[in-house]
C-alpha positions, 0 to 999 in steps of 0.5 A, spaced: 534 539 488 540 538 493 547 535 491 550 529 494 557 532 497 562 529 502 568 524 502 568 517 499 575 513 499 576 506 498 575 504 506 570 509 508 564 514 506 561 520 509 556 523 504 550 528 505 544 529 500 539 526 496 540 520 491 535 517 487 535 511 482 530 510 476 531 503 475 536 497 477 539 493 472 537 486 471 531 487 475 524 486 472 519 492 472 512 490 476 506 491 471 501 488 476 495 492 479 497 498 483 490 499 486 488 493 491 481 493 494 481 489 500 477 483 501 474 481 508 475 474 507 480 473 501 488 474 502 491 477 496 498 477 494 501 482 489 507 478 485 512 484 487 518 480 489 524 482 486 521 487 482 521 494 481 515 498 482 514 505 479 509 508 483 506 506 490 501 501 491 494 503 494 490 499 498 483 501 499 479 501 505 474 495 507 467 498 507 464 499 514 457 501 516 453 502 522 446 502 523 441 502 529 438 495 531 431 493 535 435 492 541 437 500 542 444 498 540 448 499 534 450 493 529 456 494 525 457 491 518 464 490 516 466 488 509 460 489 505 453 493 505 447 490 508 440 492 507 436 491 513 428 491 513 425 491 520 418 488 519 
């Protein structure tokens, strides 16, 4: 790991390197879901405002399917899998 180096005075700072912190004093840790499944017709709000996250939030993709149709075209299904019966 690269060390932080440079100059720091009361009126200016020139620093180079990497700085990280594990926690911030007085900030609540987020304890909700970190993997979210997208919904085509619903808004989801994760209560993360003013909280510290301990890992990345993953938003799963919205399901997308294509099938051929009787008009020699393609029908796209977005958000859910649909079974199609011809006949």
